[in-house]
Structures are given as C-alpha cells and as structure tokens.
VOPAGU-2260 file (C-alpha; in pm, 1 decimal, decimal comma):
REM VOPAGU-2260
SITE   aa  ch    i         X         Y         Z
SITE  MET   A    0  -10367,5   -8561,2   -1312,7
SITE  VAL   A    1  -10110,4   -8355,8   -1119,4
SITE  THR   A    2  -10137,8   -7975,4   -1110,5
SITE  THR   A    3   -9860,2   -7735,4   -1009,0
SITE  LEU   A    4   -9932,0   -7381,3    -891,1
SITE  THR   A    5   -9711,9   -7106,6    -754,2
SITE  SER   A    6   -9802,6   -6969,7    -411,7
SITE  ARG   A    7   -9923,0   -6653,3    -581,0
SITE  GLU   A    8  -10148,8   -6847,5    -821,6
SITE  PHE   A    9  -10286,4   -7047,3    -528,8
SITE  ASN   A   10  -10360,0   -6729,5    -330,4
SITE  HIS   A   11  -10537,5   -6570,4    -626,5
SITE  ASP   A   12  -10751,4   -6872,4    -715,7
SITE  THR   A   13  -10807,6   -7104,5    -419,5
SITE  SER   A   14  -11139,9   -7225,8    -560,3
SITE  GLY   A   15  -10960,5   -7326,9    -881,3
SITE  ALA   A   16  -10699,8   -7511,2    -674,4
SITE  LYS   A   17  -10973,8   -7700,0    -488,8
SITE  LYS   A   18  -11134,7   -7797,4    -819,2
SITE  ALA   A   19  -10797,1   -7916,2    -949,6
SITE  ALA   A   20  -10749,2   -8122,1    -630,5
SITE  SER   A   21  -11065,4   -8314,5    -716,7
SITE  ARG   A   22  -10878,2   -8437,7   -1027,1
SITE  GLY   A   23  -10549,4   -8514,2    -848,7
SITE  PRO   A   24  -10283,0   -8367,1    -620,0
SITE  VAL   A   25  -10202,0   -7996,8    -647,9
SITE  PHE   A   26   -9838,2   -7908,2    -583,3
SITE  ILE   A   27   -9788,0   -7553,7    -453,2
SITE  THR   A   28   -9442,6   -7407,3    -502,9
SITE  ASP   A   29   -9249,6   -7139,1    -315,5
SITE  ARG   A   30   -8969,1   -6978,4    -516,3
SITE  GLY   A   31   -8989,7   -7255,8    -773,4
SITE  ARG   A   32   -8958,4   -7542,9    -523,9
SITE  PRO   A   33   -9245,8   -7771,8    -418,2
SITE  ALA   A   34   -9357,0   -7667,2     -69,6
SITE  HIS   A   35   -9711,7   -7800,7     -18,0
SITE  VAL   A   36   -9955,7   -8050,6    -162,0
SITE  LEU   A   37  -10332,5   -7998,5    -169,2
SITE  LEU   A   38  -10539,6   -8319,6    -160,9
SITE  THR   A   39  -10904,1   -8404,5    -119,3
SITE  ILE   A   40  -10984,3   -8557,5     218,6
SITE  GLU   A   41  -11061,4   -8885,6      41,4
SITE  ASP   A   42  -10714,2   -8896,9    -115,3
SITE  TYR   A   43  -10554,5   -8803,4     217,3
SITE  LEU   A   44  -10738,3   -9079,4     403,4
SITE  ARG   A   45  -10647,7   -9330,1     132,5
SITE  LEU   A   46  -10278,3   -9236,0     163,2
SITE  THR   A   47  -10279,8   -9251,1     543,6
SITE  GLY   A   48  -10460,3   -9584,2     559,9
SITE  GLY   A   49  -10790,7   -9425,9     657,4
SITE  HIS   A   50  -10675,7   -9325,2    1004,0
SITE  MET   A   51  -10708,6   -8977,7    1142,2
SITE  SER   A   52  -10556,7   -8852,0    1466,3
SITE  LEU   A   53  -10780,5   -8696,2    1728,7
SITE  ALA   A   54  -10639,3   -8352,9    1641,7
SITE  GLU   A   55  -10719,7   -8405,5    1272,3
SITE  ALA   A   56  -11072,3   -8520,5    1353,7
SITE  LEU   A   57  -11132,0   -8217,0    1575,2
SITE  ALA   A   58  -10996,5   -7984,0    1306,4
SITE  GLN   A   59  -11254,3   -8097,4    1048,9
SITE  ALA   A   60  -11487,4   -7817,9     944,0
SITE  GLY   A   61  -11837,3   -7846,4    1084,2
SITE  THR   A   62  -11729,3   -8078,9    1365,0
SITE  ASP   A   63  -11901,2   -8003,7    1691,5
SITE  PHE   A   64  -11839,0   -8185,5    2017,3
SITE  ASP   A   65  -12025,8   -8135,0    2342,2
SITE  PHE   A   66  -11784,9   -8112,8    2631,9
SITE  ASP   A   67  -11911,7   -8037,6    2979,7
SITE  PRO   A   68  -11641,9   -8131,3    3230,3
SITE  PRO   A   69  -11753,9   -8189,4    3588,6
SITE  ARG   A   70  -11682,9   -7917,5    3844,1
SITE  VAL   A   71  -11407,3   -7994,1    4092,4
SITE  ALA   A   72  -11543,5   -7966,7    4446,7
SITE  GLY   A   73  -11342,7   -7740,8    4673,5
SITE  GLY   A   74  -11141,3   -7586,6    4393,2
SITE  ILE   A   75  -10819,1   -7704,4    4235,3
SITE  PHE   A   76  -10572,4   -7498,5    4439,3
SITE  LYS   A   77  -10426,5   -7618,2    4771,2
SITE  PRO   A   78  -10198,0   -7430,2    5004,1
SITE  ALA   A   79   -9832,5   -7534,6    4979,5
SITE  ASP   A   80   -9716,1   -7784,3    5242,1
SITE  LEU   A   81   -9386,0   -7635,4    5354,8
SITE  ASP   A   82   -9331,5   -7866,0    5657,0
C-alpha cells in the first residue's frame, strides 16, 4: 500500500508517517511533486540488495563504536625543509 503525504502533513504527523511506512512506501511531496520516499529499513535493505555503506551503518540509531587511535610519538608536525 502506497501512501502520499504533503511535507506539511509529514511534519505534523511523523509518527503516522512511520506507521504508514510499515505498510508500504510513503511518498512525501513538495509543492505537489514527489520529493522524498520514507521506507522501513527492511524495505530499504531489500531494495539495495542488503548492502549498507560504512556511512549508512555508522548513521544507524543506537550504533556505538569504540575508537581509540594510537598516539603519534613526537607529534604530527615537522618543520618545513626549505633546502
């Protein structure tokens, strides 16, 4: 089932739009023209072949990665060699 909402309707009822997305894609229009599509993550992954880029994976809500880069000994700046 496809749902179409104006940008204003989407802004006023985002929870309703998310519920509608569980039933199918939600088209969001700007000035009467389709501008965006809201999908569940399952539908998105199905459409993209189940692959997510690193940026998409990092953007997922609740994702937490430990990152403790090693310190660079002696600093990272060197004087310019002008000779």
